C-alpha positions as CSV (number, residue, x, y, z in Angstrom):
1,M,105.2,76.8,101.9
2,A,106.1,78.6,105.1
3,F,104.3,80.7,107.7
4,V,105.9,84.2,108.2
5,K,105.3,86.5,111.2
6,V,103.6,89.7,110.0
7,S,102.2,91.3,113.1
8,D,101.5,91.0,116.8
9,T,98.0,90.4,118.1
10,S,98.2,93.6,120.2
11,E,98.5,95.7,117.0
12,I,95.1,94.6,115.7
13,P,92.4,94.8,118.3
14,A,88.9,93.3,117.7
15,G,87.0,95.1,115.0
16,K,90.2,96.6,113.5
17,M,92.3,96.0,110.4
18,K,96.0,96.5,109.4
19,A,97.8,96.3,106.1
20,V,101.1,94.5,105.8
21,Q,103.4,93.9,102.9
22,V,104.8,90.3,102.5
23,E,107.0,89.4,99.6
24,G,105.8,92.3,97.5
25,K,102.1,91.6,98.2
26,Q,99.8,94.0,100.1
27,I,97.7,92.0,102.6
28,L,94.9,93.1,104.8
29,I,94.6,91.5,108.2
30,A,91.3,91.9,110.1
31,N,90.3,90.9,113.7
32,V,86.7,89.7,113.7
33,D,85.6,88.8,117.3
34,G,89.1,87.7,118.2
35,R,89.8,85.6,115.1
36,Y,92.2,86.9,112.5
37,Y,91.6,86.7,108.7
38,A,93.8,87.9,105.8
39,M,93.2,88.7,102.1
40,G,94.5,91.0,99.4
41,N,94.4,94.7,100.5
42,K,93.9,96.3,97.1
43,C,90.2,96.4,95.9
44,T,89.8,94.4,92.7
45,H,87.7,97.2,91.2
46,A,90.1,100.2,91.2
47,G,92.9,99.3,93.6
48,G,91.5,101.1,96.6
49,D,93.4,100.6,99.9
50,L,90.9,98.4,101.8
51,S,92.7,99.0,105.1
52,S,91.6,102.6,104.8
53,G,88.0,101.5,104.5
54,T,85.6,100.4,107.2
55,L,85.1,97.1,108.9
56,S,81.7,96.2,110.1
57,G,81.6,92.6,111.5
58,N,83.3,90.6,108.8
59,I,82.6,93.0,106.0
60,V,85.2,95.5,104.8
61,T,84.0,98.4,102.6
62,C,86.4,100.0,100.1
63,P,86.7,103.8,100.7
64,R,86.8,104.5,96.9
65,H,83.5,103.2,95.5
66,G,82.0,101.2,98.3
67,A,82.7,97.6,97.1
68,Q,82.4,95.2,100.0
69,F,84.3,92.0,100.8
70,D,83.9,89.3,103.4
71,V,87.2,89.2,105.1
72,T,86.7,85.6,106.3
73,S,86.7,84.3,102.7
74,G,87.8,87.2,100.4
75,K,84.4,86.9,98.5
76,V,82.7,89.9,97.1
77,V,79.5,90.8,99.0
78,S,78.6,93.9,96.9
79,G,80.3,95.4,93.9
80,P,81.2,99.1,93.7
81,K,78.4,101.6,93.1
82,L,78.9,104.1,90.3
83,L,75.9,106.3,89.9
84,F,73.0,103.8,90.1
85,I,74.9,100.7,88.9
86,R,76.6,98.0,90.9
87,L,79.5,96.6,89.0
88,K,80.7,92.9,89.2
89,I,84.2,92.5,90.4
90,K,86.6,89.7,91.3
91,D,87.0,88.2,94.8
92,E,90.1,89.0,96.9
93,E,92.7,86.3,97.4
94,P,92.4,84.9,100.9
95,C,95.6,84.0,102.9
96,E,95.8,81.4,105.6
97,V,96.4,82.8,109.1
98,R,97.8,81.2,112.2
99,V,98.3,82.7,115.6
100,D,101.2,81.4,117.7
101,G,101.1,83.1,121.1
102,K,101.0,86.8,120.3
103,D,102.4,86.3,116.8
104,I,100.2,86.6,113.7
105,L,101.6,84.4,110.9
106,L,100.6,84.2,107.2
107,K,101.2,81.3,105.0
108,I,103.4,82.3,102.1
109,D,103.4,80.2,98.9
């Protein structure tokens, strides 16, 4: 298992997100109050691009149906809303992040 550079800290200011592709996987990196977190970038409900959603604190909201995930853990906070029903969905897979100087590194299995 190795860490791979995927971005520079200047590319993801506080309160922002960025999608990267590493070994065929779409990964979302989020900067929450100067700390970087990473998890899968495709919503587990319908494959929405989470990096196109909104980040409020540590919660990212999918732009498709409003599912919400905690970027610090990948856990579902709220399922997608369709009509008046909230569906249950799977958590996102978190990735270990390390910052070395200005380099953002992800642990790749």
